[in-house]
N, C-alpha and C positions, 0 to 999 in steps of 0.2 A: 631580433629575439628568436630563439630556437622554437620551432613548431612543436607543440605538445599535444598528446592524446590522453584520454581519460580511461584508465584500465580499472576494472573491478578486481581488487587483489584478494578480498576475502568477504565472506557473507556468513551471518549467523542468525539464529532465531531462539526464541524462548516462549514457552507456553505454560500457563498455570497447570498445576497438577490436578485441580478439581475438574472432573469430567461431568458435564450436565447433558443428559440424554433427552431426547424428545419425550420419553416416558416420564422423566423427572418434571418437565414443564407441564405435562398433562395433569399433574396434581394441583396446579395453580390456576389453570385456565382450560377452557373448552377447546382442546386440540388433541391430536393423536400423532403417533409416529408416521402412519401412512399418509396423513394429510400434509405434514411438513415435508416428508421426503418427496412426495409427488410434485409439490409446488416449488421446492427449493433445492432438493438434493441433499439437504443437511440431515445428518443423523445424530450428531452431538456437537458440543462446543465446549470451550474451557472458560471458567470464571475464576477470577482471583479471589484470594481470601480477603476478608475485610481489612482495610488499612493499607493494602498494597497499592502503590501509586503507579502512574504510567512510567515514570523514570525508574522506579524500583524494578518493574517488569523488564525494562530495556537493558539493565546492566548485564545479565548473563548473555543476552544476544550480542552485546558489544564485545564481551570477553571472548565469545566464540569466533566472531568475525576477526578480531585482532589476532587470535591464536592461529587461525587459518591463513592470515596475511603475513604472519611473522613480525608483527609490530605491536606497539602498545598505544593506548589512547593518547599518551603524552607525545607520541611521534606525529600526531595529526595537528594541522595548523588551522583547522576550521571545523565547525560543527553545524550540520543542517538537521533540524528536527522536523518530522512530519507527523501531525496528530490532530484529531478533533477533540481529544479528551485529555488535555494537559493537567498537570498536578494542580495548577491554579488557573483562575480565569486569566490572569496575567501575573508574572511573565510566562513565556513559553518554556518548553522543555529543554531547548538548547542550552540556555544559561544554567539551568538547574543541573543538567548533566555535566557541564563544564566543572561545576563545583564538586559534585559527587565523585567525579573521576580524577580530581586533583590535577586537571590540565592547566597549562599556562593560560594567560588571559587572551585566548584566541577569539576571533569573531565567532559568534553563535547566533543563528537565526532560525525562525520557524517558518515552515511552509504550510499554509492552511488551504489545502486542496482536497481534503477529505479522502475519499477512496482513491483519488488520483495522486496521492501524496508521494508515492515512490516515483511516478513518472515525472512530476514537477521537480521533485527533489534531485533526481539524477540529472535532469536537464540543467538545473541550476548549478549543480556541482560541476558538470561538464563545461558550462560557460565560464565559471570562475577559473577552472584549471586551464582552459584554452587561452584565457586572457592573461594568464600568468599571475593571478591573484592568490592562488593556493597551490600547494604541492601534494598534500594528502588530506582528504576530507573524510570525516566520520559522518555518515548519513544514517540517521536513526528513524525508524518508523515504528511507533509503539501506541497501543490503544488499550485503555481500561474502560470498557463501555457498560459492563454488567451493572454498575450502580445506577445508571440512568435509565435502565430498561424497566418498563412498567409490566410486571409479571401478573397481569390480570386479563380478563376478557377484553377490557377497553384497549389495552396495549398489546394484545396478542400478536397482531400482524408484524410488529417490529421486534417484539421480545424473542420470537423464535429464530430470528435471523442472525443476531450478532453474538460475538464472543470476544474474549480478550487475547491479546498476543503481541509479540514484538519481533522485529527484524532489524538487522543492522548491516551496513556495507562499509567496507574500507575502499575508497576510490582514490587512485593515485595518478599523478602526472608522470608520463613517460615520454621521452623524446621520440619523435617520428623519425625512424631510421631512414636516412636518405630523403627526408622530407615527405615520405609517403604516409598519409593519414589513413586511418581505418576506413574501409569501404566494404560494400557488399560483394565486391569483385576481387578482393585480396584476402590474405590471411593475417592481416595486421590486427592485433587485439585492440579493443577499445570501443567506446561509444561512437557509433557511426552517425546517428541522426535522431532527432526527436520531433514530435508534433504534439502540440497542446491546443486546447480550445475551451471556450466557456460560453454559457448562456444563462445569464442571471434572471431571465424571465421565469426560470424553473426553481428559483431559490426557495420558495415556500411550498414546493411539492415534495421536498425531502429536507427537513430541517428540525432544529430544536430551538424553540422560540425564546425560552427564558432559562437563565438570566440574559438580558439584552436590553439595549437602549430603546427598542421598539415597545417594550413593556413599561408603562408609566410607573416610575419608582424602581425600575430595573429588575427587581424581584419582589413579588408581592404574594400574600397568602392566596389572593384570587387566582394568580397564575399557577400556583401549586395545585389548588383545588381543581382547576380546569385541565390539569395534566400537561401544561406547557413546559414543564421541566423534563418531559420525556420526548424522544424523537417521534416525528410524524412523517408519513409518506403516502403519496398517491401511487400505489404499486403498479397499476396498469400503465400509467403515463411514464413512470420511471423506466419500466421494463422496455417499452417501445423506444424511448430516447436512448437508452443504454445500447441496445442492439444497433440502432441506426448510426449513432455517433462512433461506436467502436469499430464498426465495419468501415465507415467513411474514413476515419483516421488511419486505420491499418492499410486500407486500399491506397490512400494518398501517399503514405510512407513507402509502400512497396513500389508504387509507380515512380516516385521521386528518386528512388535508388536503383531503378531499372531491374527489379527482380520480380519473380512470381512467388505465390505462396508455397509452391512445392520446393523452393530453395531454402525455406526456413527449416532449421533443424529442430527448434523448439519454440513454442508459444507459451508465455506465462501470463495468463489473464488474471485480472482482479477476481477474487472469489466472493461474488455477491449472490449469485444464483446459478446453479448448474444449468438451468434451462437457458439463461442468457448466454452462457459460454458455449453451449451446444448450438444455439441459433447463430452466433457469430462464427463459430468454426465452420458450420455448414455453408454459410453465405460466402466465406472467404475461400472455401475449398481446401481446407487443411485436414489431413487425416487425423483420426483420433489418437494415434500413437505419438503424435508430435505436439499434443496439448497436455499440459500438466495441471491437474486439479486436485485439491485436497479439502475442498469445502465440506465434504462429507464428515470430516473429523473435527473441523474447527469453526464452521460457520463463517460469517463475514467479520474479519478482524480489521476492516477498513484499510487504513494506510499500510498496515502490516502484512496484508495478504500476499502481495507479490514477493517481498523479501523472504517470507516464510517459505513460499514455493521455491524460490531460488535455493535456499539453504537445504530443504529436503530433497530437491531434485539433484543437488550436488552429492548429498549423502547416498542417494540411490543410484548414482552413476548415470543419471539421465541428462545431467547438465555438465558438459565437459569443455575443457579449454579448446578453443578454435571453432566452436559451434556458432552458427548465425542464429541469434535469439531475438525474439520480439516480446516486449512487455506491452500490456494493453489494459486500459482501465476507464471506468466511467464512475463519477461520484456526484455527491451533493454539490450544489452551486448554480447550475450544473457545471461540472468540469469533466474533461476527458483528455486522453492522449495516449501516446505510445512511444517507446524507445526502440531503436534498432542497435543491437550490440554484437560485436564479435567477442565472444566470451574468452 
């Protein structure tokens, strides 16, 4: 069998038009622009209009990714969806997108890795392509989180963090010319390596309890009254774990591939908290000009943050073909990981 590599052919994003500033949130809860910016770096985020679903939001991102790749959704032979906010409790967004896009009966699956969704999704796509199972994969990361946020003082700590958004990638199998696979030491395009990890002991430190089988009756009025239908987080513990695990994963990936942080052209971290990204950047020793952040504008769009960064960095000329790129994330579960890519 011919040796294959996984190349990102196109990337796209979509964000709702409704801008929600910190000043807007201060009308519903005891908070302020200064308080939010100091602790998170977030100045505004985007919320969908009522009735917009996660797959609705994803469609323009998919169209943009396909246009940039010069393909159509019908040219893809697999769908991987990554989200914590699907249209339905089940099924996932992969099959819903297959129907909305009018694609053939291709395999469709969802990855539930929350903020690490792009990392896990790209690693999964890479594995399928290398194994010869797929030739061109549509990877979609989309989140509609605004409806589950509790915009009161009780839910303030979470409500200020999250926004809605979508990103999509077209990843394609290409033959390794002369059998040479992508590496940090050559200029062959493609996914070079991925590292992933998890620690389920932190599951209830960042989670949404209901609906779920842990709740007697799955969904009850008592669960609604208790606020269990809204996300909860132990912010200090999550912050500490995020920095530790992201630095650990990135360091291991760099060591495994025989490179130093200075050899990276661009780092695309998950956009959860600007303070987390700054702490990780400093510990890794990466200069500010080689880290892309846009959390100031969009907040935490969970699985969608990294592909949105990819798409915007491409538009701004900061992400270019041939660059050595690292993605990096930590999320609920706990999950974490990073990808090393020759763009």
